[in-house]
Structure formats: structure tokens, C-alpha cells
VOGU-3710 file (C-alpha; in Angstrom, 3 decimals, decimal comma):
1> mnsnnenylg> 18,987/18,501/-46,742  18,358/21,868/-48,356  15,681/24,247/-47,141  13,344/23,558/-50,077  13,226/19,891/-49,215  12,706/20,693/-45,534  9,813/23,027/-46,305  8,289/20,631/-48,797  8,445/17,493/-46,682  8,538/18,924/-43,160
11> wlpwlftlsf> 4,840/18,562/-42,387  4,161/15,346/-44,337  6,470/13,019/-42,340  4,985/14,387/-39,120  1,462/13,859/-40,447  2,368/10,263/-41,244  3,994/9,752/-37,834  1,018/11,100/-35,886  -1,393/9,134/-38,102  0,612/5,994/-37,317
21> vlitflprsv> 0,368/6,753/-33,594  -3,409/7,121/-33,784  -3,898/3,634/-35,297  -3,588/2,107/-31,847  -3,934/5,030/-29,454  -7,266/6,445/-30,632  -9,295/3,184/-30,655  -7,886/2,207/-27,267  -8,929/5,589/-25,884  -12,619/5,367/-26,740
31> ddtmfmdgvt> -13,340/1,947/-25,259  -13,260/0,779/-21,631  -10,654/-1,882/-22,276  -7,318/-1,758/-20,517  -4,912/-4,343/-19,181  -5,900/-5,204/-15,638  -2,910/-3,338/-14,118  -4,084/-0,050/-15,607  -7,686/-0,652/-14,522  -6,468/-1,417/-10,993
41> yaaiarnmse> -4,406/1,771/-10,821  -7,348/3,829/-12,089  -9,586/2,272/-9,422  -7,076/3,155/-6,685  -6,851/6,738/-7,971  -10,639/7,047/-8,177  -10,979/5,739/-4,617  -8,354/8,221/-3,423  -10,283/11,075/-5,051  -13,394/10,013/-3,128
51> gigsfwrpff> -11,598/9,915/0,219  -11,344/6,110/0,196  -7,739/5,642/1,214  -5,132/8,391/1,107  -1,875/9,208/-0,662  0,246/7,133/1,732  -2,461/4,505/2,283  -3,855/3,822/-1,232  -6,899/1,570/-1,207  -7,973/-0,809/-3,972
61> ahsfwlpydn> -10,658/-3,081/-2,523  -11,401/-5,394/0,379  -10,076/-8,230/-1,791  -7,054/-8,842/-3,992  -6,185/-11,699/-6,310  -2,528/-12,062/-5,263  -1,356/-13,500/-1,926  0,719/-10,319/-1,417  -0,233/-6,637/-1,728  -3,400/-7,650/0,105
71> gdyfsghppl> -3,124/-5,812/3,409  -5,150/-2,939/4,785  -3,974/-0,791/1,889  -2,268/-1,266/-1,481  1,504/-1,211/-0,988  2,609/-2,879/-4,215  3,914/0,358/-5,751  4,667/3,927/-4,649  1,604/6,189/-4,826  2,548/9,147/-7,048
81> qfglqsilfr> 0,583/8,150/-10,170  -2,467/7,372/-8,037  -2,211/10,811/-6,479  -1,847/12,552/-9,840  -4,821/10,755/-11,340  -6,913/11,341/-8,228  -6,641/15,079/-8,928  -8,131/14,515/-12,376  -10,898/12,370/-10,899  -11,753/15,183/-8,487
91> ifgdtpaven> -11,979/17,620/-11,399  -13,814/15,499/-13,969  -15,613/12,918/-11,850  -15,721/9,132/-12,094  -15,370/8,686/-15,847  -13,026/6,597/-18,069  -12,136/9,878/-19,754  -9,785/10,484/-16,817  -7,431/7,581/-17,454  -7,716/8,043/-21,223
101> gynlliltgy> -6,954/11,749/-20,916  -4,069/10,982/-18,582  -2,651/8,541/-21,136  -2,877/11,278/-23,779  -0,897/13,628/-21,544  1,760/10,951/-21,065  1,930/10,302/-24,823  2,269/14,022/-25,550  4,983/14,363/-22,928  7,026/11,559/-24,466
111> iffivkiwqk> 6,794/13,032/-27,950  7,781/16,474/-26,642  10,873/15,292/-24,762  12,022/12,862/-27,479  11,926/15,714/-29,992  13,680/18,131/-27,627  16,434/15,635/-26,796  16,940/14,865/-30,506  17,283/18,545/-31,333  19,568/19,222/-28,383
121> llgptspfra> 21,868/16,303/-29,180  22,277/17,429/-32,788  22,644/21,139/-32,120  21,079/24,126/-33,894  23,100/23,849/-37,123  22,676/20,166/-37,915  20,899/19,354/-41,207  19,256/16,399/-39,424  17,580/18,532/-36,776  14,429/18,866/-38,916
131> ldwipvlcwy> 14,049/15,074/-39,040  12,806/14,983/-35,445  9,864/12,798/-36,459  12,205/9,825/-36,999  12,896/9,069/-33,293  9,192/9,470/-32,500  8,281/6,998/-35,241  11,018/4,604/-34,087  9,679/4,868/-30,539  6,011/4,258/-31,264
141> avvivyysip> 6,831/1,483/-33,726  7,933/-0,653/-30,755  5,074/-3,022/-29,913  5,620/-2,558/-26,173  5,108/1,199/-26,558  1,913/1,209/-28,586  0,476/-1,508/-26,360  1,477/0,068/-23,049  0,902/3,811/-23,427  -2,934/3,487/-23,676
151> nnfldstmgl> -2,932/1,000/-20,791  -2,234/3,347/-17,865  0,921/1,548/-16,726  3,045/3,020/-13,943  6,086/2,419/-16,138  4,773/4,978/-18,630  4,641/7,732/-16,024  7,953/6,733/-14,481  9,589/6,635/-17,914  8,363/10,144/-18,707
161> fclascyfql> 9,927/11,510/-15,516  13,160/9,671/-16,375  13,145/11,166/-19,870  12,533/14,658/-18,479  15,449/14,236/-16,071  17,779/13,260/-18,910  16,607/16,267/-20,915  17,296/18,733/-18,106  20,739/17,213/-17,605  21,443/17,427/-21,322
171> vylkeesaqk> 20,477/21,100/-21,453  22,819/21,806/-18,551  25,686/19,802/-20,057  25,307/21,587/-23,383  25,459/25,044/-21,825  28,547/27,193/-22,039  30,853/27,037/-19,031  29,914/30,572/-17,977  26,272/29,530/-17,669  26,878/26,446/-15,559
181> qyvlrpllag> 26,706/28,447/-12,354  22,931/28,152/-12,692  21,879/24,931/-10,999  18,151/25,050/-11,815  18,319/22,327/-14,478  20,252/19,781/-12,367  17,807/20,549/-9,573  14,885/19,840/-11,919  16,640/16,686/-13,111  16,951/15,505/-9,511
191> vcimlafltk> 13,305/16,316/-8,788  12,252/14,296/-11,857  14,291/11,304/-10,651  12,603/11,553/-7,258  9,206/11,689/-8,955  10,130/8,612/-11,011  11,136/6,834/-7,788  7,810/7,757/-6,185  6,005/6,318/-9,212  7,600/2,888/-9,389
201> gpvglyplaf> 10,576/2,611/-7,131  14,337/2,177/-7,630  14,190/1,442/-11,374  13,455/5,146/-11,808  16,953/6,054/-10,596  18,777/5,156/-13,807  18,991/8,773/-15,119  21,595/9,364/-12,398  24,053/7,791/-14,834  23,178/10,112/-17,728
211> saiyaisthp> 25,710/12,883/-17,073  28,557/10,417/-16,636  27,559/8,542/-19,791  27,403/11,829/-21,692  30,926/12,669/-20,532  32,207/9,264/-21,630  30,465/9,401/-25,011  31,191/12,991/-25,986  34,778/13,874/-26,845  36,443/15,903/-25,405
221> ygfprafrpt> 33,850/16,693/-22,729  35,754/15,078/-19,873  34,409/12,886/-17,106  35,097/15,312/-14,197  32,648/17,828/-15,665  29,804/15,392/-15,022  30,412/15,439/-11,258  28,593/18,674/-10,500  25,151/17,814/-11,954  25,389/14,298/-10,521
231> iimlvviaag> 26,169/15,593/-7,043  23,315/18,119/-7,242  20,898/15,355/-8,230  22,121/13,110/-5,417  21,552/15,931/-2,930  17,987/16,413/-4,207  17,270/12,691/-3,980  18,821/12,447/-0,518  16,654/15,374/0,624  13,569/13,684/-0,824
241> iagiflhapa> 14,323/10,387/0,898  15,023/12,209/4,160  11,644/13,908/3,853  9,995/10,513/3,443  11,687/9,138/6,554  10,701/12,192/8,579  7,013/11,804/7,637  5,658/8,823/9,580  2,925/7,723/7,105  5,390/7,945/4,201
251> rafmatyfng> 8,029/6,046/6,157  5,579/3,281/7,052  4,357/2,949/3,481  7,824/2,842/1,917  9,022/0,282/4,460  6,056/-1,967/3,640  6,610/-1,450/-0,088  10,338/-2,137/0,089  9,991/-5,315/2,153  6,985/-6,634/0,257
261> qivqallqkr> 7,958/-5,721/-3,311  11,696/-5,106/-3,721  13,083/-7,643/-1,263  10,591/-10,350/-2,182  11,227/-9,852/-5,905  14,997/-10,163/-5,398  14,415/-13,307/-3,318  12,317/-14,684/-6,216  9,222/-14,955/-4,020  6,920/-12,826/-6,189
271> ekagtgwaah> 5,712/-13,176/-9,793  8,339/-14,726/-12,060  9,124/-14,457/-15,753  10,471/-17,991/-15,692  12,875/-20,266/-13,865  16,595/-20,786/-14,064  19,296/-18,449/-15,322  17,480/-17,800/-18,623  14,713/-15,956/-16,741  17,172/-13,160/-16,006
281> ftlisellrn> 17,339/-12,376/-19,734  13,611/-12,212/-20,453  13,783/-8,453/-21,044  16,622/-8,868/-23,548  14,697/-11,430/-25,573  11,567/-9,248/-25,432  13,570/-6,230/-26,572  15,027/-8,066/-29,559  11,609/-9,427/-30,510  10,104/-5,943/-30,407
291> llphliacaa> 12,939/-4,443/-32,434  12,588/-6,731/-35,450  11,008/-3,945/-37,598  13,844/-1,607/-36,676  16,493/-4,200/-37,475  14,821/-4,931/-40,812  14,709/-1,203/-41,623  18,411/-0,873/-40,805  19,290/-3,904/-42,898  17,243/-2,605/-45,830
301> lyglsfgfkw> 18,691/0,923/-45,819  22,264/-0,191/-45,255  21,791/-2,850/-47,930  20,587/-0,223/-50,390  23,564/1,960/-49,483  25,945/-0,873/-50,245  24,116/-1,998/-53,383  23,839/1,473/-54,926  27,231/2,579/-53,577  25,883/5,592/-51,733
311> riprqkvise> 28,709/7,602/-50,206  27,406/8,454/-46,746  30,282/8,822/-44,276  29,067/8,813/-40,702  29,390/12,207/-39,054  31,178/12,533/-35,725  28,096/13,869/-33,945  26,088/10,875/-35,153  28,711/8,420/-33,868  28,845/10,129/-30,474
321> nirltalvaa> 25,079/10,084/-30,131  24,901/6,420/-31,117  27,279/5,608/-28,263  25,404/7,876/-25,860  21,919/6,538/-26,538  23,085/2,914/-26,517  24,752/3,320/-23,123  21,817/5,235/-21,608  19,384/2,559/-22,824  21,634/-0,123/-21,341
331> sgilpmlvsi> 21,759/1,723/-18,002  17,970/1,556/-17,869  17,707/-2,127/-18,784  20,671/-4,047/-17,366  19,997/-3,384/-13,635  16,553/-4,974/-13,980  18,131/-8,273/-15,062  19,054/-8,925/-11,421  15,472/-9,986/-10,751  13,551/-12,705/-12,581
341> kqyphyllpa> 10,334/-10,718/-12,163  10,362/-9,246/-15,658  7,544/-8,141/-17,925  7,828/-6,468/-21,358  6,442/-3,110/-20,170  9,349/-2,843/-17,722  11,358/-1,735/-20,776  9,273/1,429/-21,276  11,611/3,898/-19,493  14,581/2,854/-21,643
351> lpfvallfaf> 12,763/2,662/-24,982  12,997/6,377/-25,882  16,778/5,985/-25,952  16,503/2,752/-27,924  14,394/4,710/-30,428  16,925/7,546/-30,504  19,684/4,984/-31,092  17,937/3,591/-34,169  17,029/7,082/-35,340  20,717/8,029/-35,331
361> llvqriefvm> 21,590/4,793/-37,133  19,017/5,541/-39,841  18,911/9,311/-40,160  21,711/9,871/-42,681  20,322/7,313/-45,097  16,745/8,512/-44,668  17,919/12,064/-45,340  19,772/10,865/-48,456  16,663/9,129/-49,806  14,439/12,126/-49,043
371> vhrkqsitia> 16,785/14,445/-50,929  17,302/12,238/-53,978  13,884/10,583/-54,167  11,685/13,457/-53,053  8,741/12,669/-55,315  8,730/8,966/-54,466  8,924/9,701/-50,739  6,081/12,214/-51,008  3,879/9,635/-52,724  4,838/6,924/-50,226
381> lsigvlvcwg> 4,124/9,134/-47,206  0,804/10,300/-48,657  -0,267/6,705/-49,226  0,958/5,858/-45,729  -1,231/8,571/-44,182  -4,297/7,234/-46,003  -3,508/3,669/-44,938  -3,062/4,761/-41,314  -6,381/6,570/-41,241  -8,082/3,652/-42,965
391> atfrkltsip> -6,713/1,279/-40,328  -7,771/3,663/-37,535  -11,306/3,975/-38,920  -11,580/0,211/-39,254  -10,494/-0,263/-35,634  -12,919/2,412/-34,442  -15,841/0,703/-36,158  -14,988/-2,800/-34,933  -14,020/-2,384/-31,287  -14,780/-5,698/-29,526
401> pdvhsanakq> -16,645/-5,359/-26,226  -14,702/-6,053/-23,059  -16,405/-8,827/-21,132  -15,357/-7,766/-17,641  -16,082/-4,039/-17,925  -19,441/-4,872/-19,544  -20,276/-7,226/-16,671  -19,313/-4,581/-14,117  -21,672/-2,100/-15,748  -24,460/-4,664/-15,947
411> lrtlvpsaat> -24,058/-5,376/-12,246  -24,816/-1,703/-11,524  -28,466/-2,507/-12,132  -28,414/-5,660/-10,010  -26,027/-5,199/-7,064  -25,649/-2,271/-4,633  -22,514/-0,185/-5,163  -19,492/-0,756/-2,889  -20,774/-4,167/-1,829  -18,788/-7,344/-1,288
421> igichelfqr> -20,121/-10,150/-3,437  -19,215/-13,797/-3,567  -17,200/-15,413/-6,319  -16,574/-19,052/-7,066  -13,181/-20,134/-5,836  -11,982/-21,093/-9,323  -12,597/-17,524/-10,538  -10,986/-15,673/-7,658  -7,500/-15,522/-9,208  -8,753/-13,765/-12,362
431> adihanlqry> -7,339/-10,286/-11,974  -9,509/-8,750/-14,700  -12,632/-9,548/-12,690  -11,320/-7,871/-9,532  -10,024/-4,815/-11,393  -13,120/-4,089/-13,480  -15,696/-4,766/-10,770  -13,895/-2,365/-8,452  -13,223/0,262/-11,135  -16,759/0,418/-12,494
441> hhlslsteis> -18,898/-0,481/-9,449  -16,696/-0,361/-6,305  -17,222/-4,110/-5,741  -15,012/-6,368/-3,624  -14,975/-10,156/-3,878  -15,062/-13,016/-1,387  -14,883/-16,790/-1,787  -17,133/-17,208/1,276  -20,096/-17,652/-1,031  -22,452/-19,241/1,486
451> amkyvladsa> -22,765/-15,932/3,335  -23,272/-13,802/0,212  -26,554/-12,858/-1,427  -24,839/-12,171/-4,772  -22,271/-14,552/-6,259  -20,344/-14,283/-9,528  -20,171/-17,736/-11,079  -19,759/-19,704/-14,258  -21,313/-22,979/-15,378  -18,556/-25,036/-13,738
461> clpqfdlkrd> -19,551/-24,016/-10,225  -23,333/-23,899/-10,655  -23,806/-27,302/-8,914  -22,906/-25,553/-5,649  -26,203/-23,665/-5,720  -29,871/-24,594/-5,328  -31,099/-23,729/-8,810  -34,739/-24,224/-7,789  -34,446/-21,593/-5,064  -31,773/-19,198/-6,325
471> sivklngnyl> -32,113/-16,800/-9,248  -29,658/-16,865/-12,151  -28,836/-13,828/-14,290  -26,788/-14,340/-17,431  -23,829/-12,006/-17,902  -21,377/-11,544/-20,743  -18,748/-14,142/-21,554  -20,610/-17,104/-20,054  -20,493/-15,590/-16,572  -23,527/-15,730/-14,290
481> lviqnp> -24,780/-13,797/-11,314  -26,368/-16,074/-8,747  -28,823/-14,309/-6,410  -29,197/-16,595/-3,417  -32,641/-16,581/-1,896  -33,126/-17,633/1,741
//
């Protein structure tokens, strides 16, 4: 692409890409609605900031909806994200702006590292370097991404540390031999892997394979040259794990986490994506389902190339990077297939490399179209920006209220903070109730309703109460607060 085209279109594709991102991210950042996992993690972080629990003994509530992770403290996941968010809660107070602001930082970090990796893989002289908006658009166009990033998932934070580790390794591997005596970047890469591990466990270790995969994919780099950064990273991780074992509270927490989460998941005694051998491939089917737009875009552009007989020979650097990104994405996904506890957001750490893979598959044809159909592309992108902002405005003006967060806020006027209230047995397993009542009013729940003054109920369990004696307050979503009078 010549410089005139770059200057003319450089800002417009980025404007479209960022406008596309805001369609989902902005509306989800101004309401109090998150998936219950994210609300739970925010509640733990808020509690930690208030001195309720500590870094190695995170505390959610005196109740939990699952039969596991329900001990004296929350041991379902390592505590790093809780600790990071607790710092923000200390600074800004107990406000939803903390988790929303944190999600914005995570989003910005992903965009930064995806762009930097794209530019580093292509090199300073590549004509495709200026098309760094393509991998960002490919990444955020994955349903899992635009659903998960505003939802405060641990996988988002872990994935960002994994991406940063791969970037630091890539910078080191791209350096001239004379510069490789400096070990700062492999050290940083190892630190990032350790941070990923402390966010969500062993799945954050996959960047250890990046240097070896780069050596395999890039001719004539040579596999032995990947040993040094890998060894440095292993030393950093070993030092981090040793530090954990030497610190008694950390050692106790990680032992509880490992036995209760990792071992039980491998033994198929925790949550399950399904049963039988097919459950091991849930993530693969979810990945393919989420990549339908990308596959359609590839089919369309390659079909146009064939139909119009465009001569676009694939460059060597593009082929190498296709192999690299495909193998790195696979290294982040395939190990998780061992367990049948699989949810779509588990794919988040690998999705930047899936996006980079499709960006490399598409970039030459997109560049060809932008050069030869500049006016049409300008019109299309301009219309796209307007459509994106129209969709964003429509979402902002029609945000549906969240029943559970609204009920939690209503209970502030009815129930003392940090109390334990009763809940009908049939409602106890509803995670959204636990998460929102704790996040927005510090409430714990108990099914021992006879001993509780306040009980959360619905119409199905009202016969358990003396309606002539007890008071009934209507809440949102057909829920009721029963105030039992002696």
C-alpha cells in the first residue's frame, strides 16, 4: 500500500474498529449487570479492600451456592486479580466504577499488545504494518471476547499476562544476536507467566511454549536458539513457586486450591460441560461457532480473489506468521481438553492469536481491496462508523434493568448491611442472587429460614410463612422479602 493510501485511510479503519468495540463495551460499562462470576470476583476484591479476608485468604461471604469452594475462605482460584482490584477499591471506594474501570484497563492492554505483536511479527518495512487494526477487529469480533471483557472474568486478566509474556519473548527473539546478552525481556516474560498462574492457575503457563514454537515456525531461526529464553522463564517460575512454598499462608492456599479445583476437575467431580468423550471437545465446538464470521469473511475474500483473478501470492513472512499464530493458539487450547470442565470464556487467553491468525490470512486481500477500491472502502467505513454509533446509542438508551442488582440495592433500605438473611431452599442454588446481594449489600444467605427475621422468597415458597403475621415486601422479578414477626 502506498503512503497516500496509508495516510488517507489510516485513521478511518481505526475509528471504525474502536466504534465497533464500543457497541458492546460502553453499554455494559454503565450498568450494574455482569455475569455472576465477575460480580463474585468484584465482591471478593471489595471485601479484601475493607480488611474482610486477605490476599491469601480471600473472603466472599458466609454462604456459597456450590458444594465446593465453600470453606472459611474462597479457594476456587488464585488471588491475584482480587488483590489488584482491591487496590482500586481502596483508592476509589465501593463503586461499580472500579470493576468497569478495571475492565477498560484490560481491554486497552489487549489492544496495545495485539498491535505491538502484529507490528513486531511483520517488521518495520512491511507494507502491512499499518493495517494493525485488522487483528484488533478480528479479536473483538469474536462473541466470546465482546461478551467476556466487560464481565470481569479472571480469564481476561490471565490472558493479558499471557499475551504480554509472548510479546516480551518475541521482542527478545527478534533482537540481533549481539543484543541477546540482555535477559530483561525473558525475565519479564517469566514474571508475566507467573502472574498469569497466580490469576487462574496452570492454564496460564502456555506461553512457555512460545519461543519453541517461534523457532519451529520461523526459518531458519533454529530450535536451539529458543532454549535460552525458555530456561530463563523456567527459572523465574521456579523461583516464584519456591517463594509460594516458603510462605506458609501462600502454601496453604495453593494446596487447598490445587486439591479442590485442579484435582477435582481432572477427576470430573466439579462442574461439567457435558458427559462422555464429546465433552472434551466443547471448547473446539465453541471456537468454531464463534469463528463463523471470520470463516465467512475468509471465504468471501478468497472467493473474490478467485472470481476476479487477483494475483496475490502469499509472502513468506505471512506464511510463517500463519504457522506461528496457529500453533500458539493451539498450545493455549489443546491442554484444556484434558478436563471436561469447559466454558467458552476459557478460550480468552488463546483468542488474540486466533485473531492474529485470521488477520494474516486476510491482510493481503484487504490491502489489495483498499488500494484498488479506495473510494468504496472509505464510504463503507464511514457508513460503518455511523452504524456502530447508532447501535451504541440505541443500547445506551434501552439498557434493561438487572433484577438481582436492583433487588440488592432495594434491600439496602430494608435489611442491615453485612447481615445473614434467609432464602427459600429452592432459590439457594441461584448464583446471581448470592453474588449481587454480597456485592451490593454485603449479605450472606442461609436456608435456615425459621431462625431469620428477613427471608428472600418467591411465590412458590410463600406457604411456608404466616402471611397474617409476617410482612411481605415486593421486589423486582417476582421476588419477595418476607419480614418474619415474632
